[in-house]
N, C-alpha and C positions, 0 to 999 in steps of 0.2 A: 504494500500500500504506500502511495506517495505521501510525503509530508505536505501540509498546506504551505503556500508561499510565505505566510506570516510566521511560520514556526522558526524559532531561533535554535540553531544547532547547539546541543550541549556536548561538551568535550571534557576530557580529563587531561590535565597537564601534570606531568611529574618532572621536576627539575632538581638537579644536584648542583649546588653552588660551591665553588672552590675559592679559597683565599682566606683572609682573616675575617671569618664570619661567625665565630663562636666567642661568646663573652663580650659582645659589643651591642647587644640588643637587637640583633638581626631578626630573630624569630618574632620578637614583639612587634617590630616595625613591619615585618611581612604580614602579620595578622592584621595590624591596623590598616595597612594599605589594602589588603583583600577586603576588609569590611567597608572601607571607604569606597572602593570600586563598586561593591555590592553584587549580590547574586552568586557569590562564591562560597563553597563549602570545601573543607579539607583540613590540612594541617601543615605545620612547619616543625621539623625536629632536627636536633643535632645528631650527627653520626659519629661513630668512634674514630673515624679517620680524619676528623676536623672539618668535614663538609657539613652543609645543611641541606636536608631534603625537604622539598616543598611539593605537596600534592594539592591541586586545586581542581574542583569540578564546578562547571557552570557554563554560561554562554561563552562561545568561542571568543567573542570580542573582549569579554571581561578577563578571560585567561590570558589573552594576548597583551592586555594592558598590564596585568601582573607580571608577565614575563618581561615586558619592556622596562618595568620598574626594577626587577631583579638584575637586569643587565645594564642598567643606567648608572649614573653618577650619584644618585641621591640615597643610595643604600648606606647603612652604617658599616663601619669596618672597611674592608677592601675586597672587592670581588675580582678574582683573577680569571674566572671563566664559569660558564653555565652550560651544562649538558641537559637537554630536554627531550622528552618523548611525549607524543600525543596519542591518545587512545579514546575509547568510548567510556563514558562515565559508568561507575559501578555502584554509586550511591553509598549510603550508610553513614554519611557525615551530616550531623544536625546543623553545624555551623563551621566556622573556620577557627581552629584552635592551635595552641602551642602544645607540643608533646615533649 
């Protein structure tokens, strides 16, 4: 069945952020930015190797805005690189949280 023209495609963005991104409020600002953009659910979590993982589900445009922020100059700390993958949303996130 085809989607109506007005349907907004929902996506899942998973991003791994490298650099000085732990201990600088990166997850907090990521959550605040996701909530400001609106329509996003997911989480930001520290990984044991020093990276931060971000999973965001919602409208594609909103996920693209979050990714632009993650790769931009306004993040806390220092981002050396971002690896991202796109997928279909899986659900299960009531809001955007810090883990």
